[in-house]
TIDOFI-849374 format. One record per residue: residue in three letters; x, y, z of N, C-alpha, C, O in turn. Coordinates in steps of 0.001 Angstrom, whole numbers, plus 500000, padded with zeros to 6 digits. Layout:
<rs>
alaXYZXYZXYZXYZ/...
</rs>
This chain:
<rs>
met485421445387523444486240445439522742485493446354521525485805447544521498/lys484694445950520692483733445903519826482982447031520115482985448071519457/lys482393446821521030481257448249520885482027449120521107481652450241520761/phe483069449029521602483804450651521472484705451191520109485588452048520097/leu484280450554519211485346450387517831484603451598517570485135452657517902/pro483065451626516842482946452880516504482984454194517412483063455199516706/leu482961454371518310483026455143518906484914455737518882485108456933518665/ile485927454963519076486824455370518656487234455920517064487857456852516557/ile486393454604516596486584455064514738486150456599514522487034457254513969/ile485195457183514780484267458333515006485689459360515917486132460452515563/ala485882458973516475487106459788517806487998460146516563488100461319516205/val488616459170515934489923459271515054489615460355514261490110461482514263/leu488971460007513763487841460874512145487983462201512926488912462998512798/ala487180462290513552487093463493514391488550464965514750488773466112514364/phe489183463948515696490671464228515654491427464742514184491943465833513942/ile491284463488513275491570464504512089491145465323511179491774465734510204/val490070465566511494489536466541511069489946468358511672490424469287511022/phe489583468309512911490379469174513641491860469530513074492273470634512720/gln492544468280513086493657469010512645494084469306511289495178469802511018/trp493086468952510348493218469195508886492597470633508778492785471221507713/gly491839471297509812491024472660509555492028473382510702492245474577510501/thr492517472911511615493561473989512033494685474341511592495195475431511854/gly495299473301510738496148473267509917496054474728508579496884475632508487/ile495185474604507964494569475180507026494288476868507718494482477862507018/tyr493715476985509466493655478284509543495099478900509889495420480028509515/asn495795478205510509496917478224510793498066479026509309498818480000509284/asn497749478234508515498524478823507480497906480222506718498594480879505936/met496325480616507114495649481529506822496085482636507571496379483770507194/val496079482049508872496714483255509794497986483800509069498066484986508749/arg498871482992508847500718483432508640500425483995506851501302484604506238/lys499514483766506436499328484347504842498666485597505539499698486156505911/gln498190485975505737497267487236506313498253488519507184498133489743507126/glu499350487570508071500232488176508870501058488765507401501274489968507254/gly501476487710506349502087488520505614501346489415504983502137490144504384/val500232489768504785500165490963504028499988492263504601499937493358504041/asn499878491870506163499888492594507241501390493417506930501538494623506733/ala502260492525506954503873492840507171503718493710505402504022494870505126/ser503322492963504765503903493932502697502809495362503548503451496394503741/trp501474495394503953501496496318504028502490497735504653502747498752504010/ser502891497445505970503281498195507015504631498285505917505248499339506074/gln505116497524505008506104498263503998505245499444503334505638500552503698/val503992499465502302503840500500501914503692501342502874504402502321502642/glu502925501487504170502980502318504869504323503109504986504232504333505069/asn505506502557504999506248502940505393507178503961504414507547505100504703/asn507390503364503425507454504168502067506752505325501982507390506244501469/tyr505418505628502389504521506505501706505008507572503173505354508748503059/gln504946507028504113505393507990505082506964508801504840507270509989504736/arg507761507513504812508938508427504042508992509674503391509620510720503561/arg507920509143502376507588510720501089507019511424501774507351512538501368/phe506154511590502818505287512536503145506206513007504055505752514091504422/asp507408512764504713508254513628505098509221513965504592509902514660505347/leu509566513836503809510544514519502969510141515570502026510882516409501515/ile508517515382501809508103516651500708508099517983501748508293519057501179/asp507907518030503166507776519438503647509342520183503666509470521404503589/asn510423519292503773511674519845503253511745520318501863512224521441501709/leu511316519601500709511712519673499489510733520496499215511029521043498153/val509351521021499744508699522286499593509201524044499990508979525192499604/glu510032523270501054510796524730501919511888525185501046512142526381500906/thr512811523844500207513702524338499828513726524720498595514732525128498014/val512288524580497978512136524785496685511288526634496762511225527460495853/lys510806526729498074510198528313498618511535528810498515511794529770497789/gly512314528274499129513391529252499517514690529565498411515532530394498756/val514775529118497545515655528954496535515201530093495637515848531127495471/ala513744529746494934513119530337493825511698531472494489511376531141495631/asn511290532080494204510501533069494054509557532036493166509523532148491940/phe509147531493493540508283529773493136506834530401493130506421531199493971/glu506062529867491944504828529755491922503595529382493274503236528208493357/arg503195530078493951502728530401495207502106528847494985502289527870495711/glu501351528933493808499746527898493918500277526519493259499569525526493088/thr501727526636492898502457525088492710502796524338493969502555523133494039/tyr503309524954494905503832524272496470502431524543497483502555524064498610/thr501463525070497274500731525227498239499556523849497531498579523414498140/gly499810523597496757498840522660495753499599521482496767498810520808497429/val501125521172496945501408519957497798501429519905498690501345518831499284/ala501586521335499418500647521143501118499518520672501435499476519722502217/glu498209521288500842497102520740500530497336519125500616497321518427501630/ala497473518881499778497556517199498738498215516577500066497680515559500505/arg499290517081500719500138516259501827499490516299502693499434515358503485/ser498540517780502879497900517332504488496737516793504599496270516431505679/lys495999516658503195494877515374503040495291514574503018494576513737503570/ala496654513960502476497261512601502320497669512351504213498011511177504360/gly497688512767504940497980512908506092496355512749507084495956511843507815/gln496168513149506963494666513352507216493840511643507355493096511225508242/val494444510818505842493722509427506055494280508695507154495391508920507633/thr493517507856507522493977507085508872494439505651507896493870505239506885/ile495635505093508572495889503896507976496104503153509070496209503461510257/gly496178501693508255496585500785509269496238499099508929495416499143508014/pro496445498007509188495688496777508848494144496535508495493520495884507657/glu493814497492509685492307497570509125491593498307508117490412498465507806/thr493070498829507589492020499397506332492032498570505281491391498919504290/leu492900497053505259492600496059504270491127495273504317490524494444503635/asn490950495925505356489147495172505251488112496047505341486945495889505700/asp488826497162504893487535498090504194487865499147502875488637500082502666/pro486771498396502098487503498860500614487193500367500151487603500872499106/ala486399500987501115486072502113500914487208503007501884487489504130501465/ala487647502692502741488796503483503238490485503146502698491515503781502921/phe490195501559501708491317501587501026491519502685499931492480503452499868/glu490661502642499247489940503406497958490608504990498476491570505535497934/arg489875505506499580490305506691500094491942506998500090492496507969499574/phe492532505940500782494223506426500924494570506497499555495156507465499071/gln494141505255498769494607504940497392494769506179496842495808506743496499/gln493108506715496773492909508523496099493812509710496395494288510515495595/ala493982509631498078494713510670498810496571510549498337497342511487498138/gln496888508893498261498039509064497922498285509523496263499292510132495902/gly497136509098495307497430509400494341497392511150493808497974511603492822/glu496567511881494746496627513251494673497715513874494875498183514924494435/leu498032513169495532499622513764496774500799513422495544501836514085495550/ser500579512319494457502072512158494156501565512956492666502506513491492079/ser500370513080492075500033514206490937500651515934491631501255516657490840/ala500476516318492764500914517448492972502233517862493197502784518921493496/leu502603516611492944504625516357493137504880516159492022506019516502491707/ser504112515615491044504793515593489908504552517463488999505322518024488219/arg503453517849489443503551519186489046504601520073489849504771521151489281/leu505090519976490603506291520504491246507682520385490315508472521249489934/leu507646519329490170509138518805489644509065519297488209510094519456487553/val507594519589487610507570519856486292507620521494486438508363522080485650/ala507050522094487172507347524141487210509013523865487876509620524816487384/val509853523216488568511145523166488832512319523337487326513460523771487167/glu511647522946486765512276522977485423512889524353484566513902524536483891/arg511607525296485005512277526809484486512684526946485460511784527684485861/tyr513287526873486226514445527742487583515898527116487631516390526318488429/pro516399527712486566517913526872486799518558527109487942519375526285488354/glu518240528492488764518977528427490286518880527211490614519821526419490664/leu517118526853490993516661525672491779517242524151491343517409523225492137/lys517463524118490152518181522784489446519605522735490114520134521720490569/ala520073523853490099521682523496490435521755524119492100522785524724492400/asn520786523981493039520704523951494208521231522288494525520967521359493762/gln521939522159495672522966521076496269521738520410496717521208519424496206/asn521234521300498076520189520513498982518547519908497512518096518766497430/phe518161520948496775517079520519496125517809519442495530517318518478496118/leu518920518851494508519195518255493794518995516206494840518572515094494526/glu519703516951496245519595515276496618518101515511497228517836514309497262/leu517381515884497537515935515786498257515288515162496796514674514103496923/gln515381515745495411514695515030494463515265513916494329514350513122494112/ser516516513213494327516928512457494241516123511195495367515462510210495038/gln516423511603496507515932511236497968514569510611497639514527509434498000/leu513485511037497081512283511805496719511820510443495402510884509650495497/glu512782510550494309512864509809493398512906508091493757512208507166493342/gly514103508138494759514342506778494952512970506540496209512826505340496442/thr512154507296496879510802506618497477510159506350496775509399505427497068/glu510071506823495737509077506893495186508922505166494078508002504405493781/asn510248505239493830510807503736493438510119502389494445509308501510494151/arg510766502659495578510159501922496718508997501596496765508681500410496865/ile507697503035496675506872502776496803506182502082495564505047501732495886/ala506465501786494345506251501042493685506679499543493639506007498673493086/val508000499306494349508318497919494672507316497303495726507006496115495817/ala506770498601496684506159497909498029505036497645497911504530496933498779/arg504190498140496743502720497903496378503217497175495279502179496528495137/arg503907496767494428503842495536493571504072493978495007503326493013495177/asp505042494251495571505039493045496992503893493216497405503197492246497101/phe503143494267498159501952494251498891500760493380497642499924492720498259/asn500615493311496311499659493284495585499954491439495553499069490724496023/gln500927490948495113501294489770495354501217488868496525501014487659496418/thr501366489422497523500967488807498876499747488564499380499271487625500018/ala499242489794498893497395489800498802496837488696497828496128487853498379/gln497061488542496306496771487645495792496949486550496089496114485695495796/asp498083486247496756498582485036497321497511484365498185496939483283498049/phe497382485585499367496201485114500806494722484716499783494086483664499835/asn494510485646499085492950485890498420493025484671497451491887484261497222/ala493820484082496921493426482789496215493448481395497434492947480274497345/tyr494266482051498567494660480397499277493108480400500319492786479393500949/ile492189481829500352491218481419501354489789481261500035488645480900500313/arg490121481514499110489262481279497996488612479661497281487460479378496951/val490039478724497224489754477628497082489193476766497921489466476989499101/phe488432475766497695487499474677498409488621473515498552489333472976497705/pro488513473355499818488102473616500962488203474325502026487321474395502882/asn489790475184502081489971476520502315488811477587502370488631478166503441/thr488105477853501412487048478451501671486331478396502844486348479378503585/val485629477294503172485039476533504457485661477338505856484922477717506765/val487243477536505856487933477487507031487680479117507268487433479756508291/ala487905479632505434487617480675505969486770481780506398486902482856506981/gly485734480991505808484017481482506404483995481654507992483757482530508824/ile484401480236507927484215480166509829485487480603510549485719479996511595/gly486311481501510194487316482550510850487389483212510198488584483261509907/lys486417484477509180486402484954508571486772485829508513486523486941508979/phe487823485177507559489128486030506697488481486425505105488106485618504255/thr488486487718505029488143488137504074489072488521502964490249488469503319/pro488856488945501542489947489004500562490347490540500687489676491497501073/lys491772490455500196492073491848500745492120492680499739491944491934498776/pro492276494034499224492304494878498032493616494719497694494546494278498368/tyr493569495369495911494959495734495171495190496688495301494496497353496070/phe496282497275494626496428499159494385496083498493493192496282497314492898/glu495436499564492409495502499810491076496193500551490745497085500971491483/ala495978501050489264496898502334488617495904503178488500494764502875488149/ala496279504211488773495582505767488902494623505624487202494903504910486239/glu493451506618487382492579506285486003493378506843485110494054507737485618/gly493564506684484032494389507421482534495889507189483253496585508180483474/ala496285506068483552497837505979483838498226505248482896499444505118482774/gln497248504486481862498112503712480828498033504773479351498301504490478183/glu497440506381480113498180506900478756499277507425478996499588507580480177/ala500257507889477849501686508616478494501410509967478398500651510454477560/pro502084510644479336501934512001479427502607513155478626503833513232478554/lys501833513988478068501687514833476747503410515835477397503177516539478380/val504471515861477042505513516568477280505730517778475828505976517572474640/gln505514518972476572505490519985475610506434521471476387506218521992477481/phe507502521843475332508552522965475516508096523669474915508612524777474762/
</rs>
Protein backbone atom coordinates (compact mmCIF):
# COMPACT_ATOMS: atom_id res chain seq x y z
CA MET A 1 0.00 0.00 0.00
CA LYS A 2 2.84 2.41 0.89
CA LYS A 3 4.39 1.83 -2.49
CA PHE A 4 1.19 3.02 -4.24
CA LEU A 5 0.69 6.03 -1.96
CA PRO A 6 2.71 8.47 -4.15
CA LEU A 7 0.76 7.35 -7.24
CA ILE A 8 -2.53 7.81 -5.42
CA ILE A 9 -1.49 11.31 -4.28
CA ILE A 10 -0.42 12.24 -7.83
CA ALA A 11 -3.67 10.87 -9.25
CA VAL A 12 -5.76 12.81 -6.70
CA LEU A 13 -3.81 16.01 -7.38
CA ALA A 14 -4.16 15.52 -11.15
CA PHE A 15 -7.91 15.00 -10.71
CA ILE A 16 -8.21 18.18 -8.61
CA VAL A 17 -6.25 20.23 -11.16
CA PHE A 18 -8.35 18.76 -13.98
CA GLN A 19 -11.60 19.61 -12.17
CA TRP A 20 -10.35 23.12 -11.40
CA GLY A 21 -9.33 23.74 -15.04
CA THR A 22 -12.59 22.28 -16.33
CA GLY A 23 -14.60 24.54 -14.04
CA ILE A 24 -12.75 27.65 -15.22
CA TYR A 25 -13.05 26.60 -18.87
CA ASN A 26 -16.79 25.96 -18.53
CA ASN A 27 -17.30 29.38 -16.91
CA MET A 28 -15.45 30.97 -19.83
CA VAL A 29 -17.69 29.15 -22.29
CA ARG A 30 -20.80 30.35 -20.42
CA LYS A 31 -19.53 33.93 -20.31
CA GLN A 32 -18.60 33.83 -24.00
CA GLU A 33 -22.09 32.58 -24.82
CA GLY A 34 -23.44 35.50 -22.78
CA VAL A 35 -21.39 37.87 -24.93
CA ASN A 36 -22.73 36.18 -28.07
CA ALA A 37 -26.31 36.47 -26.80
CA SER A 38 -25.80 40.17 -26.05
CA TRP A 39 -24.30 40.62 -29.50
CA SER A 40 -27.35 38.98 -31.11
CA GLN A 41 -29.57 41.53 -29.35
CA VAL A 42 -27.45 44.32 -30.81
CA GLU A 43 -27.82 42.71 -34.25
CA ASN A 44 -31.59 42.33 -33.80
CA ASN A 45 -31.99 46.00 -32.99
CA TYR A 46 -29.81 47.14 -35.86
CA GLN A 47 -31.82 44.88 -38.17
CA ARG A 48 -35.06 46.43 -36.91
CA ARG A 49 -33.70 49.90 -37.67
CA PHE A 50 -32.45 48.69 -41.06
CA ASP A 51 -35.95 47.42 -41.91
CA LEU A 52 -37.69 50.62 -40.76
CA ILE A 53 -35.51 52.90 -42.87
CA ASP A 54 -37.01 51.89 -46.23
CA ASN A 55 -40.53 52.62 -44.98
CA LEU A 56 -39.42 55.94 -43.52
CA VAL A 57 -37.67 57.04 -46.73
CA GLU A 58 -40.61 55.97 -48.91
CA THR A 59 -43.03 57.88 -46.66
CA VAL A 60 -40.86 60.98 -46.87
CA LYS A 61 -40.58 60.68 -50.66
CA GLY A 62 -44.32 60.13 -51.03
CA VAL A 63 -45.49 63.03 -48.88
CA ALA A 64 -43.07 65.79 -49.69
CA ASN A 65 -41.08 67.01 -52.61
CA PHE A 66 -38.10 66.29 -50.47
CA GLU A 67 -34.44 67.02 -51.10
CA ARG A 68 -33.21 64.15 -53.21
CA GLU A 69 -29.72 64.23 -51.69
CA THR A 70 -31.11 63.71 -48.19
CA TYR A 71 -32.95 60.46 -48.84
CA THR A 72 -30.29 59.34 -51.32
CA GLY A 73 -27.73 59.73 -48.51
CA VAL A 74 -29.89 57.63 -46.20
CA ALA A 75 -30.36 54.96 -48.88
CA GLU A 76 -26.61 54.84 -49.55
CA ALA A 77 -25.75 54.63 -45.86
CA ARG A 78 -28.35 51.88 -45.43
CA SER A 79 -26.88 49.98 -48.36
CA LYS A 80 -23.35 50.33 -46.99
CA ALA A 81 -24.47 49.16 -43.55
CA GLY A 82 -26.21 46.17 -45.14
CA GLN A 83 -23.01 45.14 -46.91
CA VAL A 84 -21.04 44.81 -43.67
CA THR A 85 -21.43 41.17 -42.70
CA ILE A 86 -21.84 40.54 -39.01
CA GLY A 87 -22.02 37.58 -36.71
CA PRO A 88 -20.38 36.25 -33.56
CA GLU A 89 -17.10 35.91 -35.49
CA THR A 90 -17.10 39.72 -35.85
CA LEU A 91 -16.35 39.86 -32.13
CA ASN A 92 -13.02 38.09 -32.71
CA ASP A 93 -11.94 40.47 -35.48
CA PRO A 94 -11.33 44.03 -34.24
CA ALA A 95 -11.11 45.38 -37.82
CA ALA A 96 -14.49 43.84 -38.77
CA PHE A 97 -16.02 45.16 -35.55
CA GLU A 98 -14.69 48.64 -36.36
CA ARG A 99 -16.10 48.47 -39.92
CA PHE A 100 -19.48 47.44 -38.53
CA GLN A 101 -19.48 50.23 -35.97
CA GLN A 102 -18.41 52.80 -38.59
CA ALA A 103 -21.13 51.73 -41.05
CA GLN A 104 -23.78 51.93 -38.32
CA GLY A 105 -22.46 55.35 -37.29
CA GLU A 106 -22.75 56.62 -40.85
CA LEU A 107 -26.31 55.32 -41.03
CA SER A 108 -27.18 57.04 -37.74
CA SER A 109 -25.72 60.28 -39.06
CA ALA A 110 -27.72 60.05 -42.32
CA LEU A 111 -30.91 59.37 -40.37
CA SER A 112 -30.25 62.38 -38.17
CA ARG A 113 -29.86 64.59 -41.24
CA LEU A 114 -33.13 63.21 -42.63
CA LEU A 115 -35.04 63.92 -39.43
CA VAL A 116 -33.59 67.43 -39.16
CA ALA A 117 -34.54 68.18 -42.78
CA VAL A 118 -38.10 66.98 -42.10
CA GLU A 119 -38.62 69.92 -39.74
CA ARG A 120 -39.01 72.18 -42.80
CA TYR A 121 -42.01 70.23 -44.11
CA PRO A 122 -45.18 70.77 -42.05
CA GLU A 123 -47.23 68.44 -44.27
CA LEU A 124 -44.76 65.64 -43.53
CA LYS A 125 -44.73 66.32 -39.80
CA ALA A 126 -48.53 66.04 -39.85
CA ASN A 127 -48.53 62.72 -41.76
CA GLN A 128 -49.64 59.90 -39.44
CA ASN A 129 -47.52 57.25 -41.20
CA PHE A 130 -44.42 59.38 -40.85
CA LEU A 131 -45.12 60.14 -37.20
CA GLU A 132 -45.61 56.46 -36.46
CA LEU A 133 -42.43 55.46 -38.29
CA GLN A 134 -40.50 58.24 -36.60
CA SER A 135 -41.73 57.04 -33.22
CA GLN A 136 -40.76 53.44 -34.02
CA LEU A 137 -37.35 54.59 -35.19
CA GLU A 138 -36.79 56.61 -32.01
CA GLY A 139 -37.78 53.57 -29.94
CA THR A 140 -35.42 51.42 -31.96
CA GLU A 141 -32.55 53.88 -31.42
CA ASN A 142 -33.22 53.63 -27.67
CA ARG A 143 -33.21 49.83 -27.91
CA ILE A 144 -29.91 49.97 -29.77
CA ALA A 145 -28.39 52.13 -27.03
CA VAL A 146 -29.58 49.72 -24.34
CA ALA A 147 -28.39 46.65 -26.28
CA ARG A 148 -24.98 48.24 -26.83
CA ARG A 149 -24.71 49.09 -23.13
CA ASP A 150 -25.69 45.54 -22.16
CA PHE A 151 -23.20 44.14 -24.67
CA ASN A 152 -20.40 46.29 -23.27
CA GLN A 153 -21.21 45.14 -19.73
CA THR A 154 -21.23 41.48 -20.79
CA ALA A 155 -18.00 41.89 -22.77
CA GLN A 156 -16.37 43.66 -19.80
CA ASP A 157 -17.35 40.79 -17.48
CA PHE A 158 -15.94 38.24 -19.94
CA ASN A 159 -12.75 40.22 -20.59
CA ALA A 160 -12.06 40.68 -16.88
CA TYR A 161 -12.70 37.00 -16.21
CA ILE A 162 -10.25 35.75 -18.84
CA ARG A 163 -7.52 38.23 -17.84
CA VAL A 164 -7.22 37.40 -14.12
CA PHE A 165 -4.72 34.84 -12.94
CA PRO A 166 -4.97 31.84 -13.04
CA ASN A 167 -7.88 32.08 -15.52
CA THR A 168 -5.56 33.65 -18.06
CA VAL A 169 -3.69 30.34 -18.30
CA VAL A 170 -6.87 28.44 -19.14
CA ALA A 171 -7.95 31.24 -21.52
CA GLY A 172 -4.66 30.92 -23.39
CA ILE A 173 -5.02 27.15 -23.67
CA GLY A 174 -8.68 27.47 -24.73
CA LYS A 175 -7.87 30.35 -27.13
CA PHE A 176 -10.34 32.75 -25.51
CA THR A 177 -9.65 36.31 -26.63
CA PRO A 178 -10.96 39.64 -25.30
CA LYS A 179 -14.09 41.05 -26.94
CA PRO A 180 -14.22 44.61 -28.29
CA TYR A 181 -16.43 47.34 -26.87
CA PHE A 182 -18.77 49.74 -28.59
CA GLU A 183 -17.32 53.20 -28.30
CA ALA A 184 -18.85 56.62 -28.81
CA ALA A 185 -18.47 58.08 -32.26
CA GLU A 186 -15.72 60.62 -32.72
CA GLY A 187 -16.94 64.05 -31.66
CA ALA A 188 -19.89 62.65 -29.68
CA GLN A 189 -18.75 64.51 -26.55
CA GLU A 190 -19.57 67.83 -28.25
CA ALA A 191 -23.16 69.03 -28.21
CA PRO A 192 -24.65 69.47 -31.69
CA LYS A 193 -25.24 73.01 -32.85
CA VAL A 194 -28.88 73.79 -33.56
CA GLN A 195 -29.63 76.81 -35.73
CA PHE A 196 -33.01 78.14 -36.79
